[in-house]
N, C-alpha and C positions, 0 to 999 in steps of 0.2 A: 504493500500500500504506500502510495506516495504521500510524504508528509507535507503539510501546508505550513510554510514559514509564517512567522508573526507578521512580516511585512506584507505577504500575499493576503493573509487573513484580513489585515486592516484595509488593504486595497479593495478587497471584495466587499467588505462592510461599508466602505465609503461609497461604493457603487450601489449597493443594495438599499441603503437607508433612504436616499432620495426617491428611489423607485417605490419603496414601501409607503413613504409619506405621500407621494403623488397618488398612489392607489387609494389610500385612506381618504385624502382630500376630495377625490373625484367620486368614489364609489361607496364609501362607508359613511363618512361624517355628515354629508348633506342631508341624510334622512335618519340620522341617529338622534332622535329627540331627547332632550333633557328637560326635566321639570325643576325649576328653581323656586325657592320660597323667599318672599319678601314680606317682612313684618314691619309695618310702619309704627315707629315709636312704641315698640314692645307688643304690638298686636292689638286686637280689639274684638268687636262683636260681628264683624262683617268679613266674609271670606269669598273672594272672587278670582277669576282667571283673566289674565291679560295675554293676548297673542297678537301678532302683527306680521305684515309683509309676507302674505301667503304666496304671492307670485305664482299662482297655480298654472301649470303648463301641461296638464293632462296626466300627471302621475296619480292615478286614482288609488293605488294601493297606499301610497304615502299619505295622501289626503285623508283616507279612511283611518289611518293610524293616528293622525292628528285629532280627528273627531273622536275616536275611541278614547284617546288619552284624556281629552278634555272631559268627556262624559264620565269616565271612571273617577275623575277628581271630584265630581259632584259639587261644582261651585254654585253659589247662590245666583250669580249672574256672570256674564262674560263681557270683556271689553276688547274691541279690535280697533287698531289705530292705523289702518290704511294699507293700500296696495294689495287688493285681492287678486287681481290679474294684471298682466301687461297687454294682453290681446283679447279683444271682444269675443273671439270664437271660444274662449275657455270660460266665459262668464257664467253661462247657464249651469255648467257642471260645478263650478266653484260655489255658486250660490246654492246649489243643491246640497253641498256639504255643509254650508252654514245652517240650512234648515234642519239638518240632522243633529245639531247640538241640542242637548236636552236641558237647556237653561236659557233664559232671556239673553240675547246677544245684542249689545249696543256698539255701533261702529261709527267711526268718522273717516273721511276719505283721505287717501294719499295722492301723490302726484300721478301715479299710474292709473288710478281710478278715473281721473280726469282724462289723461292722455289716451286711454283705451276707448274713449267715446261710448262706453256702455251707458245706457239710459239709467239715471239714478232711481227712477220709480221701480226698476227691477230690483235694485238693492233694497229699497224701502219695503217692498213686499216680502222679500226673503227674510230680512231682519225682523220685521213685524211678525212673521209666522212663528218665530221662536218665543214671542212675547216681549221682544226687545224693540230696538228702533235704529234707524239710520240717521245720525245726528250731524246734519250739515249746517253748521252755524246755528244750532239750536240746542236746547237743554231738555232734560227729563229729570223729574224728581222721583226717587225711590223711597216712598214713605216709610216702609218697614225698616230702613236703615238710616233715615234722615240724611240722605246723600243726594246731591244734585250732580248729575253727569253733564258736563259741558262739552259739546262737540265743536271743535274749532276747525274751520275750513278756510275758504278764500276771504271770508268777511273779516277774519282776524279779530283783534281786540274791539273793533267797532261794533261787533255783534253781541258783545257781552251785555248782560242785564244784571240787575241787582241780585245778590244771592237769594235763592229760594229755599234753602235747607241749611242745617247746621254745618254740614261738611260739603265741600265742592271738590270734585275730581275732574280734571281737565284732560280730555282726549285730544291729542294733536299728533301730527305726523313728524314734523321736523323738530328734533330736540332743541336746536338753537333758538327756536321761538320762545323758549322759556325765559330768555333774557329780554324779551320785547313786550312784556305784558303790562307795562306801565305800573300803576299803583296796585293792580289786582294781584292778590296772592292766594294760591290754592292750597288745600290740604294735601293734595297729591296731583302730580302731573305724570301722565303716561304717554310715551312716545315710541316710535320705531325708526324707520328709514335707514338707519346706519348699517343694519345687518351685522353689527359688531365688527364691521370691516371684512367679514367672511374669512380672512386669513390673518391670524394673530400670532405674533412671536412672543415667547416668554421674555418678561422683563422689558418689553417694548410696547406691546399692544398691536393695534391694527396697522397694517401696512398702508392702507388707504381707506378713506371713507368718502361718501358722496357729499356734495354741497348741501348745506343746511343742517349739518351735524354739530359743527363747532367743537368745543372741548368735550361734548357729551356723547361718547361713542358706545358705551355699554355699561349697564348697571345703574347704581344709585349715585345721585349727586344732589347737593344743595344748590339751588339757583335763586336769583332774585324773585322768581315767580312762585317759589315753593319747592318742596321735595320732588325730585324728578327721578323716575325709573325708565331707563331706555332698554327695551327688550331687543334681543339679538335677532328676532325674526324667525319665520318658519321656512321661507324659500330662499332662493338665490337670484341674483341679478347679474346680467352680462356674462360672468364666468360661472359655470356650475360647480364651484368649488367651495369647500369649507375646511379650514385647518385650524385646530385649537379654538374652534368657535362653533360648537354644535347648535343646531336649531333649538329654539327656546320656547317653552310655555311657562308662564310665571303665575304662581299662586300668591295672591296678595291678601294680607290680613290687615285690616285697619279699624 
């Protein structure tokens, strides 16, 4: 048997490692869901799920896994912060998956929801079918929790009204907008858009994030507008890769 020298072994390892990482980033991690838990100020009496950036492109098996995971968590309600699809041809299927969620789903739009040119009444019907709503620059009060969900879209801060409940949760797509809310402060802000960068390096973070993220690329931050949680998203955009940044479903307690 031919012995492998240490130098040859290290050389083979150097070749194998990038290949293994590439395979993981392309074929494993993009659909390897993780469930994170976020307790706001030590938790409270309300438990719900936040997910974002579905970017559904026809992978029905993965979409069904997302729905199954959310349903198994049995949240009191669900918040979605934009980018259901990139192309209109996938909208009906994606909205069908929203309808399968067994809790009220409240959503606000992302940039791709506008760019896809899907009729928003289709979104409204699907989200309403869950008992929730499609919040385009409007709010809804959840009396059982004394929470007002505020959906922020193109109207921005100009669409805000006076608070209607003891606690306000803002649903927006672009995390950087948390710095532009004027004098209004929310008990919690939920955002997406960043995808966590999709590719993250240890001790460095995201290699690249889209415009509108600012310093808020993933996780919890204190901002001028209030506590912000940026979810890493469910889908991928442009490149179908994730490395050290698994798709995320967040369980929020407040």
